C-alpha positions as CSV (number, residue, x, y, z in Angstrom):
1,M,273.9,138.9,93.0
2,S,276.8,137.5,91.0
3,K,280.0,136.9,92.8
4,T,282.1,137.5,89.7
5,V,284.7,140.2,90.0
6,F,286.2,142.3,87.3
7,T,289.8,143.5,87.2
8,R,292.0,145.4,84.7
9,R,293.3,142.1,83.5
10,D,289.7,140.9,82.8
11,F,289.1,144.2,81.0
12,L,292.0,143.7,78.6
13,K,291.1,140.1,78.0
14,A,287.4,140.9,77.3
15,A,288.4,143.8,75.0
16,S,290.7,141.6,73.0
17,V,287.9,139.3,71.9
18,A,285.9,142.0,70.2
19,P,285.4,141.0,66.6
20,I,287.4,143.1,64.2
21,A,284.9,142.9,61.4
22,R,282.3,145.0,63.1
23,A,284.7,147.9,63.4
24,L,285.2,147.8,59.6
25,I,281.6,148.3,58.6
26,P,281.4,151.6,56.7
27,G,279.2,154.2,58.3
28,L,279.1,152.7,61.7
29,Y,277.5,155.5,63.8
30,G,278.3,157.8,61.0
31,Q,282.0,157.8,61.9
32,T,284.4,159.9,59.8
33,S,286.0,158.4,56.6
34,E,289.4,158.5,58.4
35,A,288.1,156.3,61.2
36,V,286.5,153.9,58.7
37,A,289.7,153.7,56.7
38,S,291.7,152.8,59.8
39,G,289.1,150.3,61.0
40,K,288.6,152.2,64.2
41,V,285.8,154.1,66.0
42,R,286.7,157.6,67.1
43,V,286.4,158.6,70.7
44,V,287.4,162.1,71.9
45,L,288.6,162.7,75.5
46,V,288.8,166.4,76.3
47,R,290.0,167.8,79.7
48,D,290.4,171.3,81.0
49,K,291.9,172.3,84.4
50,G,289.4,175.2,84.5
51,A,286.3,172.9,84.0
52,L,285.5,173.3,87.7
53,D,285.6,176.5,89.7
54,A,287.1,177.0,93.1
55,S,283.9,175.6,94.7
56,G,284.0,172.5,92.5
57,Q,281.1,173.6,90.3
58,P,281.3,173.4,86.5
59,D,282.3,176.6,84.7
60,A,279.7,177.0,81.9
61,A,281.9,178.8,79.5
62,V,284.7,176.2,79.9
63,I,282.3,173.3,79.5
64,Q,280.9,174.9,76.3
65,R,284.5,175.2,74.9
66,M,285.3,171.6,75.9
67,L,282.2,170.3,74.2
68,D,282.9,172.3,71.1
69,D,286.5,171.1,70.9
70,A,285.4,167.5,71.3
71,V,282.6,167.6,68.7
72,T,284.7,169.4,66.1
73,A,287.4,166.8,66.6
74,L,284.9,164.0,66.3
75,A,283.2,165.3,63.2
76,G,286.5,166.5,61.5
77,E,285.2,170.1,61.2
78,K,286.7,173.4,62.4
79,D,283.5,175.2,63.3
80,P,281.3,173.8,66.1
81,V,278.0,174.7,64.4
82,R,279.0,173.0,61.2
83,A,280.1,170.0,63.2
84,W,276.8,169.8,65.0
85,K,275.0,170.0,61.6
86,T,276.6,166.7,60.7
87,F,274.7,165.1,63.6
88,I,271.5,167.1,63.7
89,K,269.3,167.9,60.7
90,P,266.9,171.0,60.6
91,D,263.8,168.8,60.6
92,D,264.8,166.8,63.6
93,T,263.0,166.7,67.0
94,V,265.7,166.3,69.6
95,G,265.6,164.6,73.0
96,I,268.6,165.2,75.3
97,K,268.7,162.2,77.7
98,T,270.3,163.4,80.9
99,N,270.9,161.8,84.3
100,T,269.6,163.5,87.5
101,W,271.2,161.3,90.2
102,K,271.5,163.8,93.0
103,Y,275.1,163.2,93.9
104,I,276.7,163.3,90.4
105,P,274.2,164.6,87.8
106,T,275.0,165.3,84.2
107,T,274.9,169.0,85.4
108,G,272.9,171.9,84.0
109,Q,276.1,173.3,82.4
110,V,276.5,170.3,80.2
111,E,272.8,170.1,79.4
112,Q,272.6,173.8,78.4
113,A,275.9,173.5,76.3
114,L,274.3,170.6,74.4
115,K,271.0,172.4,73.9
116,R,272.7,175.6,72.7
117,R,274.4,173.8,69.9
118,V,271.3,171.8,69.0
119,M,269.5,175.1,68.6
120,D,272.5,176.5,66.6
121,A,272.1,173.5,64.3
122,G,268.6,174.8,63.4
123,I,266.3,173.2,65.9
124,P,263.8,175.5,67.7
125,D,263.3,175.3,71.5
126,S,259.8,173.9,70.9
127,R,261.4,170.7,69.4
128,I,264.0,170.1,72.1
129,A,263.5,168.5,75.5
130,I,265.9,167.6,78.3
131,D,264.7,164.7,80.5
132,D,265.7,161.7,82.5
133,R,263.0,159.7,84.4
134,G,260.1,161.1,82.4
135,V,261.3,160.3,78.9
136,R,258.5,157.8,78.2
137,D,255.8,160.3,78.9
138,N,257.6,163.4,77.4
139,P,255.9,164.4,74.2
140,I,259.1,165.6,72.6
141,F,260.8,162.3,73.3
142,Q,257.8,160.5,72.0
143,R,258.2,162.3,68.7
144,A,262.0,162.5,68.8
145,T,263.9,161.7,65.6
146,A,267.3,162.3,67.2
147,L,268.7,161.7,70.7
148,V,271.8,163.1,72.5
149,N,272.8,160.8,75.4
150,A,274.7,162.4,78.3
151,R,275.4,161.1,81.7
152,P,278.2,161.0,84.4
153,A,280.4,157.9,84.8
154,R,280.3,156.2,88.2
155,A,280.7,152.8,89.8
156,H,277.3,151.2,90.1
157,H,275.7,148.7,92.5
158,W,273.8,146.7,89.9
159,A,275.7,147.3,86.6
160,G,279.3,147.7,87.8
161,M,279.4,151.1,86.0
162,G,276.8,153.7,85.4
163,S,277.3,153.8,81.6
164,L,275.9,155.5,78.6
165,L,274.4,152.2,77.7
166,K,272.6,152.1,81.1
167,N,271.3,155.7,80.7
168,Y,268.6,154.5,78.4
169,I,267.0,152.2,80.9
170,M,264.4,154.8,81.6
171,F,263.0,154.2,78.1
172,T,261.7,150.9,79.4
173,P,258.4,150.4,81.3
174,K,260.2,148.5,84.2
175,P,263.9,149.5,84.6
176,S,264.5,146.9,87.3
177,A,263.7,144.1,84.9
178,W,267.0,144.8,83.3
179,H,269.1,144.1,86.4
180,D,269.5,140.4,85.8
181,D,273.1,139.0,85.5
182,T,274.5,142.4,86.5
183,C,272.6,144.2,83.7
184,A,274.3,142.0,81.1
185,D,271.9,142.8,78.3
186,L,271.4,146.6,78.5
187,A,272.3,146.9,74.9
188,K,269.1,145.2,74.0
189,I,267.2,148.3,75.1
190,W,268.9,150.3,72.3
191,L,267.8,147.7,69.8
192,Q,264.4,146.8,71.1
193,Y,263.2,150.4,71.5
194,G,264.6,151.8,68.3
195,L,267.2,154.0,70.1
196,K,270.4,152.9,68.2
197,D,269.7,154.8,65.0
198,K,268.2,157.8,66.7
199,T,271.2,158.4,68.9
200,R,273.5,161.0,67.2
201,L,275.9,161.7,70.0
202,N,277.1,160.2,73.3
203,V,278.7,162.3,76.0
204,Q,280.2,160.6,79.0
205,V,280.6,163.3,81.7
206,M,283.9,162.8,83.5
207,L,284.0,166.0,85.5
208,T,283.8,164.3,88.9
209,P,283.6,160.5,88.3
210,Q,283.0,158.0,91.1
211,F,285.4,155.0,90.9
212,H,284.2,152.9,93.9
213,N,280.7,152.3,95.3
214,V,279.1,150.5,98.2
215,G,275.4,149.9,98.2
216,P,272.5,150.7,95.8
217,Q,272.8,154.5,96.1
218,G,276.3,154.5,97.5
219,Y,278.1,157.8,97.4
220,T,281.2,158.8,99.4
221,K,283.3,161.9,98.5
222,E,286.4,159.8,99.2
223,Y,285.7,157.8,96.0
224,V,285.1,160.8,93.7
225,W,287.8,162.8,92.1
226,E,288.1,165.9,89.9
227,Y,289.0,164.5,86.6
228,R,287.6,167.5,84.7
229,G,286.9,165.8,81.5
230,L,284.3,164.8,78.9
231,I,284.3,161.7,76.6
232,V,282.4,162.2,73.3
233,S,281.7,159.6,70.6
234,R,279.0,158.4,68.2
235,D,279.5,154.9,69.6
236,P,278.3,154.5,73.2
237,V,280.1,151.2,73.6
238,A,283.5,152.7,72.7
239,A,282.8,155.7,75.0
240,D,281.9,153.5,77.9
241,A,284.9,151.2,77.4
242,T,287.1,154.2,77.4
243,A,285.6,155.6,80.6
244,L,285.9,152.2,82.3
245,R,289.6,152.1,81.5
246,I,290.0,155.4,83.3
247,L,288.0,154.2,86.3
248,L,290.0,151.1,86.6
249,A,293.3,153.1,86.4
250,R,292.0,155.4,89.2
251,R,291.1,152.4,91.3
252,R,294.6,151.0,90.9
253,E,296.1,154.4,91.7
254,F,293.9,154.8,94.8
255,F,294.1,151.3,96.3
256,G,297.7,150.5,95.2
257,E,296.7,147.4,93.4
258,D,294.3,146.0,90.8
259,R,291.1,146.1,92.9
260,P,288.2,144.1,91.4
261,M,284.9,145.9,90.5
262,Q,281.9,144.3,91.9
263,P,279.7,143.5,90.1
264,P,281.5,143.2,86.8
265,P,280.5,145.8,84.2
266,H,280.4,143.1,81.5
267,H,277.4,144.7,79.9
268,I,279.8,147.0,78.1
269,F,281.7,144.2,76.4
270,L,278.5,142.1,75.8
271,A,277.1,145.1,74.0
272,D,279.9,144.4,71.5
273,T,280.3,140.7,71.4
274,R,276.7,139.6,72.1
275,H,274.6,142.4,70.7
276,H,276.9,144.0,68.1
277,L,275.9,147.5,69.1
278,G,279.4,149.0,69.0
279,V,283.1,148.5,69.6
280,S,284.7,147.8,73.0
281,G,288.2,146.6,72.1
282,E,291.0,149.2,72.8
283,D,292.7,148.3,69.6
284,R,289.5,149.2,67.7
285,I,289.2,152.6,69.2
286,E,290.9,155.7,67.9
287,L,291.3,157.8,71.1
288,V,291.8,161.5,70.5
289,K,293.1,163.4,73.6
290,L,292.6,167.1,73.9
291,G,293.6,169.7,76.5
292,W,294.9,169.2,80.0
293,N,297.0,166.1,80.3
294,E,298.0,165.9,84.0
295,G,296.5,162.8,85.7
296,I,294.9,161.6,82.5
297,L,295.3,157.9,83.4
298,I,294.9,156.7,79.8
């Protein structure tokens, strides 16, 4: 295991070297004309104080509203269904790649909110599947022409951060083969398995993120907080970089200092600078903030 550590200063330094030219490519991830004109990739952060009920469970109606607000802001549309139709076409077969880690899953509320809008975009239930570990053998995923990528953000023993980029590791025949150099080349999965162009939307679930981790399956309630948010973007790298900034800010708030992340989540920046999959630099991201602002950390 690498002994490299990763701090907020390292984050800012890494983000600053992201090549500007890639952010200027028209049509990158289908971004809006406004984002192309500004040379930035749009990321939407939406939060709602009512996202979790008194018992800490997601409120399905609030989650649907948050998702709708984020997707309309991302697409530049007023109506959620019209917004979804800019991502999903009537002849698509759609796989919703979720994450079922028992401590912090994507949640059924998020999964069903996504499925509902995919159906509203014209896709019948028979051409939609929600899956995680079984995607390689799932017949819908095998035929999928469009993917929606949704997972929770958390500190991670092998990758530094459980990211949208890492969520696709289950498309490979041997996920552990991608753990070398703290999962540095996870972006290659998106390119090697033809997932980049199929992915229409990325949803980083920030309802109860985990900002610190010890051990391969480490989970401690002390290191989880109720952020009550979702991050939505066409660009998984930009979404992951935004989530990481929030996790680092929470670590600084909790520990009272810049506390290194071990191992370093450098796969996010290498997805930009080495593999050219998306944009990681803060100055290349148009961050749209919606809803509840208290404790936003960014």
